[in-house]
N, C-alpha and C positions, 0 to 999 in steps of 0.2 A: 970231448972228455972233460974239459973244464966245466962245461955246462952241466954235465951229469953230476960233477962234484958239488956245484952250487945248489943244484936241486936237492941233493942229499943233505947239505947243510941246512937249507931252509926247512926241510922236513923234520930234521932233528930239532931245530929251534921251535917249531910249532908243537912238536910232541912234548918238549920240555915245558913250554908255556901251558900246555894242557895239563900236564902233570902237576905243575904249580897250582893251577886252579883247583885241581882235584884235592890236593893236600890242604889247601886253604879251606875248602868246603868241609873236609873230614875233620880238621882241627876246630873248626867253628861250630860244627854240628852240635857237640855236647853242650857248649855254653850258650849258644845262641838259640837253641830250640826253646829253652825256658823263657828267654827274653821274648822270642817271637810269640810264644803262647800268651805271655802276659800282655804284650803289646797288641796282639790280635784280640784278646779279651777286652782290653781297654777300647780298642778301636771299634769293636762291635757295640760295646755299651754306649760309646760316644755317638756312633752313627744312629743307634736306636733313639737316644735322647734328642739328637739333632732332627731326626725325622719327625718325632712327635712335636717338637717346638716349631719346626719350620712349617708344619701343616697348620698350626694355630696362628702363626704370625703372617702378616700380609707380605706379599712378594715385593712390594715397592720399597721396603726398608733397606737402606744401604748396608747396615751392620749384618743383616741376614745374608746378603749377597757375598759379603766378605767371608762370613763363616762357611758358606757353601764352597767357595773357592779353596779355602784352607783345608776343609775336610777332603775335598777331591785330591789336593796335592799330598795330604797326609796319607791317604789310601794308596796313592801311587808309590810313595816312599816305603810304605810297609810291604807292599806286594813285591818289592825288589828282592828281599832276603830269601823267600822260598824258592825263587828261580835260581839264585846263586847256590843254595843248598842242593837243589836237584842236580845242577851241573856238577857240583863237587862230588855228589854221590855217584853220579854216572862216570866221572873221571877217576874216582878212587879205585874202581874195579880194574881199570887198565894200568894202574901205576906199577911201575917196576923199580925195584931198588937197584938202580944201576950205578949211581955215582954219588959220592958224598958231596961234591960241589953243587950238584943239582939240589941235594937236600938242603944245603945251606941257603941256596938261592930261594928255595921254596919257603924256608922258615922266615927269611927276610920279607918275602912277599906276604906271609901270614901276619907278621907283625905290622907291616904297613896296612894290611887289610883290617887288622884289629883296631889300629889307631883311627883308620877311616870310619869304622863302625862305631867306635866310642864317640867320635865327634858327631857322627850322625845321630847317635842316641841322645847326646846332650842337646842337639838342636831340636830333636823330637820332644824331649822333656820340657824345653822352653816353650815349644809350641803347645804342649799339653797344658802348661800353666796359663798360657794366653787363652787357650780354649776354656779352661776352668773359670778364668775371670769373665770371659764373654758369656760363659754358661750362667754364672751368677747374675750378670747383667740381664741375660735373657729371662732368668727366673723372676727378677724384679719387674722386668717389663711385662712378663706374663701376669704377675699379680696386678700390676696397674691395668693391664687390659681386662683382667677379670673384674676388677672394680668398675672399670669403665663399662664392661658388659652388664654388670649388675645395675649400674645407674641407667644404662640404656633400657634394661628390662623394666625398671621402675617407670622411666619416662614413657616406655611403650604402653604400659598399663594406663598411665595418665592420658597419653595420647589416644588410647582406646576409648576412654570415657569422653574425651573431647571430640573424638571422631564420631561417637554415637550422637553427641549433641549436634555436631555439625551435620550429620545425616538427617537428624530430625529437623534442623533448621532449613536444610536444603529441601526437604519435603514440604515444609511450610512455605518456603520461597516458591517452589513449583506450584503449590496450590494458589498462592497469591498472584503468581505470574499468570496462571490460567484465568483467575478472576479478573486480573488487569486486562488480559486480552479480550475477555468477554465484555468488560466495561468499555474498552476502546472500540470494540465493534458496535456496541450500543451507541456510544458517542458519535461514531462515524455515521450511523443511521440517523441519529437526531440532528447531526450537522447537515446531512443531506436534506432532511425535512426542513431545517431552518433556512438552508439556502433556497429551497423551493418556495418556502413562505416569503422569504425576503424578495425573491424575484416577483412573486405575486403581489406583494405589498408595493414594490416599485412600480409595477404595472398599474396597480390601483392608484398609486400616488400620481403617476403621469396622467391617468384619466381624470383624477380629481383636479390636477392643475389645469388641464384643458377645460374641464367644466367650470373651474373658478374663473379662468380667463373669459369664457363665454358669459358667465354670470356678471363679471365686471363690466363687460361690454353692454349686457342687457341693463345692468344697474345704471350705467352712464346714460343710456337711452331713456330709462325710466326717470332718472334725475332731471334730464332735460325736459321730459314731458311734465314731471311734477313742477318744475320751475315755471314752465309755461302755464300750467294749470293754476299754480299759485298766483302768478301775475294776473291771469284772467279772473281768478277768484277775488283778488284784491280790488281789481277794477270794478267787479260786480258789487263787492261789499261797499266800496266807496260810493258807487251809484245808489246802492240800497240805502246806505247811510244818509246820503244827501236827500233821497226821497223821504226817508223817515223823518229826517230833520225838518224838511220842508212841511211834511204833514204835521209834525208836532208844533212847529211854529204857526202853521195855519190854525190848528186847534187852539193854541194858546191865544193867538190874536183874536180868534173868534170868541173864546171865553172871556177875554178881557173886554172885548166890545160889548158882549151881553151884560157883563157886570157894570161897566160904565153906563151903559144904557139904562140899566135898572136903577142905579144910583142917581143918575141924572133925572130920571122920571120921578123918583121919590122926593128929591130935594128941590128941584126947580119947578116952576109952574108949567103946565101943559102947553106945548107948542104944536104947531102943525107938523105932522110926521113927514110930510113931503119936503118942507123947508129944511128940516134936520137932515134928511137923507141927501139933499143937494149939497149942503155944507160938508157933509161927510165925504162926499165924492170929491169935492174940491181939495180937502186937506188929507186925503188918503195916503198919498206918497210921503208926506212929512211925518205922519204918525208912524208909519212902518220904520222910517229911519230912526225916530226917537226910541221905538221899541227895541231895535237892534242895539242902540247905545245902552239902554237900560239893561238889556240882557247881559252885555259884557260886564257892566258894572255890578250886576246882581249876583254873579257867581261867587265873588269874594265874600259878599254878605251872606249868601246862602251857606257857604262853607263855614263861616264863623257861627252861624245859627246852628248848623249841624253839630259842630264841636261843642257849642254851649249845651245843646240838647243831650249829647253824649255825656258831658260832664255832670249834668243834673241827673240823667237816667242811671248812670253807673256809679254815682258817688265819687267821681274822680276830682282831684284837685286841679288838674290841667290836662289839656288835650292838644296834640300837634298833628299836622299833616305835612309829611316830608316826601320829596321825590327820591328816586333811587340813587341819586348822586349826593344826597345830604342837604339839599336846599330846603329851607323852611318856606312852605307855601301859606300856611295859616296856623294860628294858635289861639288858645282861649284858656284863661286862668281865673280862679276865683278872686285872688287878691294880687296886689303888686308884689308882695313878698314871695308868693308862689311863682310869679313870673320871673323874678330875679333869681331865686333859688333854682328853679327848674331850668332856666336858661343856662346858668353855670353848670348844672349837672348834665344838661343836654350837650353842651360843648365838650364836656369831659368824656361822656360815654358815646358821643355820636360816632367816633371812629370805630370803637369796638362793636357798636350796633351795626354799622354798615359792613364791617368785616364779616360779622355773623350772617347778615342778610345776603351779602354777595357770595359768601362761600356756599350758600344753599341755592337751590333752584327757587326763584321767587314765585313761580307758578305752583310749586308744591308746598310752599310755606303758608299755612293757614293762620295760625296765631302762635305767639310765643310770649314768655314772661321772663323779665329780668328783675332780680331782687337787688335792693340797695339798702343802705343803713337807715334811710328815712322812710322808705316805702317800696313800692313795686312799679315797674314799667310793664305795660301790656301793649303788644303791637300786633297789627294785622296787615298782611300784604294785600294790595288792591291792584289787580291787573286790568287794564283798560284797553279796549280795542283801538287800533290805529294810533297808539301812543308809544313812542320809543322807550319812555321811562315808566316804570311802575311807581305807584304811590305806597307809602307806609303810614298807617294810622297809628300814632303813638299816644298812649294815655297813661298819666301818672296818678297814683292814689296813695294817700297817707292812711295807714291802717288805724291810726289813733282817732281819725275823724271820719265817721261813717254817717252818711245822710240817707242811705237806702235801707230798706227793711233787712234785718239780719235773718239768720236761719230760724225757722219755726215761728216767724212773726206773721200775724194776720193783719189785713188791712182794716183799719177802723174807719169810722165815719169822717173823722177829721182829715185823714189821708185822702179819702175819696173826694171830699169837698175841695181840698187843695189842688188835686189833679184837674177837677172840673173847672175851677177858677182859672188855672193856668191855661186851659184850652180856650176858655172864653176870652181871656186876656189876649192870647195869641190871635184869636179870630178878630177881636175888636181893633187890635193894634195894626194888623195887616189886612184890614177890611177894605182898603182902597184898591185892591186887585193887583198889587205888585207881586206878591208871593203866595197867591191863592193855592197853587198846586202843592207847594210845600206844606201849607197849613192843612190841606186835606190829608196829605200823607201823615202829618203829625197826629191828626184826629184818629185816623185808622190805626196808627201805631199805638196810641194811648189806649184806645178801646181794646186792641188785642192784648196790650199789657195788663189791662184790668181783667180780661178773660183768663189770662195765664195765672194771675195772682189769685183769682177766685177758684181756679181748678188745682193749681199746684202751689200749695201754701208753704211746703217744706223745701223749696229750692234754695240753694246756698248762694252766697254773695258772688262767688267767682262765676257761677253759671249766669247770673243776671248780668254781670259785666261783659261776659263773652257774648251774650245775646245782643246787648246794646252795641258792642263793638261790631258785630256782624251786620246788624241793621244799618248802622251809620256808614259802614264801608259799602254796603249795597246802594245806599242813597248817593254816596259820592261817585260811585261807578256810574249810576244812572245819570247823574248830573253832567259828568264829563262825556258820556257817550251820546248825549242829545245832539 
């Protein structure tokens, strides 16, 4: 029984609570419907604005996330009142006016519920203000984003032009790349050809080195053969020279003997030829020894005569014969003053002269000329067989004193007579048979000189001097090669 009573009490309390809820819903329907309509209108507008703004703004923004959470919470709070109203409407149908205490209790509950809703409305208004502030901020941000988008569009247009230029440049780069590839292929081909050629050249070089080695060996053998041949040739030349020398000496002695015999027969009374021949046989050896001594002594005199003849023939003031080392062998001058002056000048220029001569090949040097303040030096190289040193024939001439015919001058009768007298004088002075060979050469030379003068009247002075220099050098060469 007591359990049944407790159950009844609990049922009554649940019914009363339900009735209170229904009354609260009935009392609040009239005032709260308008508020709910307004709030629902506001919430729908806010949701629409938020939906538009949230679609334009990026999802990564922290402010947007906060706004989304607040809108969701706000929607949950707004959706609470329609449920309460529905429950009140449902409960108001079953309300019974049973007790005044219950009505008071319900009115108290309604007041508390009104206070609760007022507080809630205040909170919602504050949230709406916050939403309005955030909405303004969002509008500002939208304007900024719009400006940013406009700038991005402008940049996009600029980038479009640059992109076109870049595409054109890429095309050009592709073309140049293809050309570069083609050129690299050509270079590779040429590189291969060069490598092949280099290998061939190396092979040819090796072959050439082998041939050069063989040639060097052959050259060595040929040099040895040439040296042996030169030695043999020198021996033969020496023998030939000795034979020629003996032959010339024999002819000379024979000629001297004939001349002495003729002179002796013309000057002395006639004697028996047999007695003379016996005496000659007895003194034959002593005469040959005397002739050899005269020959050694006569070369210096012949050289001096040759230089004198060159000085007269070419109109020189002085003439010298020097060896390749600068030693004076023979000299001839017109006056003592010329000898002193030329000696000083010769010692001054001897070093330069020898330097010039030694710097050249003496075999190639034919003649040369050196000018000085007083005159000119003319020299001629003389190469002699079987002599280690060459000879240099040096002649000095003073241009102010010319004793030979100048250019375009003819030989008159006086000049011819003078030449003939000089020949006769030479013949008479050397008629004892000591230098008869040189006299004959002088006669031939002067006759040839007369022939040249008769045929070539317009020869210049330098040509005459060169001819005289050449003939004298040939005579000196023949004299030393005997």
